[in-house]
N, C-alpha and C positions, 0 to 999 in steps of 0.2 A: 535594205539593212544588211550589214556585214555579219555573216553568221559566226565569224571568229571573235566578235566583240564579247566583252564580259557579260553584257546584258542578254545575250541570246543563248538559248539552250541548244545543244547539238540536235540536228535534225534526225528524224527517223527513230529516235530512242523514246519509247513510251514513258519511261520513268522521268526522263528529262523534260518531255513534253508536259507531263503532269505538274512538275515543279514550275515550269514556265507559266502554265495557266493559273496555278495557285498564286503566282506573283502578281496576277492582274488585280486582285483585290487591293493589295497594298499600293499598287501604282495608281489605280483609279481613285483611291482614297485621298491622293494628293490634291484632287480637284473636286471630288464629290464626297460629302460627309454623310456617313450613316446609311448607305444603301447597299450593304453587302448582299442581302437576299436577291435584289434585282440584278446585281453583277453576276451572281451565281446562276440565276435564271437565264441571262443572256449567254453565258458560256455554255450552259446545257443546250440551249437552242442551237448554237453554232456547232456543237458536237453532233447533234441530231439532224443537222441541215433543216432546221425548222425556223419558224417566224414567231414574233412576240407581239402581243397587244399590251401596251403600257397604259394603265389607267391611273390618273392622279390629277389633282387640281393644278391650275397654272402656278408656276413658280417653285416646283419641287425638283428642278434640275433634270428633267427627262432628256432634254436636248443635250445638256452638258454630259450626261451619263453616256450617251451614244458616242459623242465626239471623243470622250476620254477613252472609251473602250477601243475605238478605231485607232487612236494614237498609241495606245499600249500594245495593240496587235499589229501596228503599222499597216493598216488597211485603209482603203479609200472610203470616204463617206460623203453622202449628199443628203440634203434636207429639202422636202417639198411641203409647203404650207397648203393644205387642202382647203379650198374655198368653193362656194356654190358655182362659180363660173369656171372652175378648172376643167379642162378638156382631157380626155384620155391621152391624146397625143402630147400634152404637156408633161405627161409622166413617162410614156413609152418612147417618144420620139416620133419623127415624121419624115416624109420625103420632101426635099426642098429642091426647087428648080434652079439650076445654075445656068444663067444666060450665056456665060462664056463657052460652056461646053454643050449647051442645048440638051442637057440630060438632067434627070432627077438623081439626087444623092441622098443617102439616109443620114439624118442628123440625130444622133443618139439622145435620148431623154435622160433625166436624172436616175432612172431605174438601173442604168448601166453603171453600177458601183458595187462595193462589197457590203456596206451597211447603209441601207436607205431608211431615213427617218421620215415616216409619213405622218406629219403633224396634224392632229385633229382630223383624222380620216373620216369621222362621222359628219363633217361639215360639207362634204361634197356629194353630189347625187350618185345614185347606184351605178349609173353608166361609167362614171370615172372610178368609183370604188372597184368595180369589176375589172377594170383595166389591169389591176394588180394580180388578178387571180391566175392568169396564165404564167406570169412572172414567178409567182410564189410556188405554184404547183409544178410547172414544167421547166423552170429555170431558163426560160427563153421568152422572147417577144416576137410576135408575128405582125409585120407591117407590110401591106400590099402583097400578102400571100407568101412573103419570105420570112422564115424563122431565123432569128438572130440570138445566139447563145449569150447568156449573162455571165459575168465573172464568177469565179469560185474562190473563196466562199461568198455566199450571197444571203443576206438576212434582211427582212423587212421588220422594222420596229415601228409599229403604228401606235399613235397616242390618241386618247380620247378623254374628254373632261367628264367626270362622273356627276357633276352638279348642274350643268347648264345644257339643257336639251332643246331650247328654243331655236328653230331654224336648222335643226340637224336631221340627218338621215341615218337612223340606227342600222347597224350592220345586220343583215339577215343571218339566220342560224347557219345556213350553208356556208356563208363566208366566214363567220366566226370559227367554224369547225376547221378552217384552213390554218388557223394560228395554232402553233404547237402549245404555247403557254400564254396565259393572261396573268400579268404581274401587276399588282397594285402598289403604287408608289405613295407611301403614307407621308403625312406631314412630319417633319423632324421632331425629335424629343427636344426638351428645353435645352439640355446641354449641347446637343448637336446644332441647334439653332444659334447658340452662343458661339460655337466654334466657327460656324459659317460667317457670322458677322465679324468675328475677330480676324478671320482671314481677309475679308474685304477691307477692314480697317488697316491691315498691314500691306495693302496694295495688290491683293489677288485680282487678276483680270481673267474672267471665264473665257474671253476670246483669245487668250494667249496661253495655251496649255504648256508650251515649251518653257515659258517663264515660270510656270507653276511646278516644273520639274517632272512632268509626265513624259516618260520616254518609252520606246518599244522594249518590251520584256519577253515577247513571244512573236513567232512568225507564222505565216500561213503553212509552212512546212511542219511546224510543231502541231498546228491544228489538224493537219492531215494525219500525222502519226497518232495523235490522240483519237481521231475518228476510227482508225484501224483497230486500236486497242479496245475501244468501246464495243466495236462490232464483235470482238472476240470474247467479251465478257459473258460468262456462263449464266444461263437462266434455266433453273430446274423446272421440271413439269409442275411441281407444286406451286412455284411462284407464278407460272403462266396461268394456272387455274385460279390462283388468288386474284390476279389482275382481272380475269374474266368475271369472277364472282362479285368483285367490287363494282364493276361497270354494270353488270346485270342487275345488281341490287338497286341502282339508281333508277332503272326502268320500272321498278315496282314501288317506288316511293310515292305515297299518297300526296306529297307536296309538289310533285312535278308533273308537267304535261309532256315533257320530253326528257328522256334519260340519255345516257352516254351511248354513242354509236360504236360499232366495231372499230371504226377509225380512231375514236377516242381511246379504246382499249389498246390499240397498237401504239398510240402516242404515249400512253402511260408506261407501257413496257419499255419503250425507247428511252424516255426520260429517266426512268428508274435505273436502267443500265448505265446511262451517262453519269448519274449521281453516284452509283456504286463505284465506278472507275475513278471518279474525282476524289472520292474519300479513301482510295487506296486499296480497294478490293477488286478481284477479277471474277466475282460472282455476286448475284443479286440476293438480297435478303428482304423480308417483308417491310422492314423499316425504310428501305429505299422507296418502295411503292408508296408508303404513307407520306414520306417527305415530299414527294412530287405530286401527290393526288390533287391538292387544292389548285396549284397553278395550272395543272394539265387539264383538269376537268371542269373548273368553275364556269367557264364560258361555253361549255358543251351541253349544259342542262337548262331547262326552262321551267321557272316556277309557275304554279297556278296563281291566278290573281288573288284568290282568297288567302293563300299561304303568304303572299307578299304583304297583304293587309294585316296579317297577324305577326309580322316582323320576322318571318322566316327568310333566311338568305341562302344563296347557293352554297356558301362555305359551311353553314350550319348543317345543311342536308348532307354534304359530303362527309363531314365529321361524324354525323350520326351513322352513316353507312359504314365508315371505317370502324366504328366502335361495335357494330353488330356482326359484321362478316367475320367468320372464324379465320384466325391467322394460322397458317401452316407452321408446324414445328420442325 
């Protein structure tokens, strides 16, 4: 992308980078209707160098959302459909023998991209699920003892269906904890669904985002400038203590068998900083922590079976914790 075009913000300027990232919502809305919270969550994950678990029934535009985000950021994206017979090498890549040179060469897998959509990740066995762990945590893939760095930025957006569990392999808690955010993609409202159908009636083709008018409005350089600004966002000792108190309170909840770990507390602090910067502040307030508590923590806790039977949800537990933990003034 030419940085001198009108659609690009000047590189290196945090204020311009924020304006460019704010423009993502309007740009993605040209293709995806009514998913502003999910767009914001994906931007927060990119700012924090984290990964996202998307949960929603089929047909709510999860794939289109990732493709639109990649187009608006001018990033490369690939999609992998996870199935029971998918092998780890199908994700990471493998060594291929070249008869002409009598040597093995590395054939990169789809993980070598900026935005990887891991579709229905819970439909593949744990061995293949775990093939993403090194990529997600270390930003590299090791094949035949040789580590190979992944592009930057790199984000895994994994999807799972919340209503169909037959023939699936639920992600273990340790792997769930590797995702920075768990975003729920709801069914659209009546008006949003009318808007979707109206667009299709007018000729909208989800496979042709350029025809829909989606164009790059931010660059990888903007994202890097934004990351530096987020890292400089001030966190007071009182806010740090508030984050710790919220996470420790989950460990004492009678509805849970597993509370939020220190890694989860670190994640909540990071996402709150990113949200504070996106909203135009260079310091974090308690409302930033509250705003990101649900998507950052809901997948890091485990309900007791009896609590589930009573209708308790992860979100209700977190909301109860937020209502009881004293807020710093």
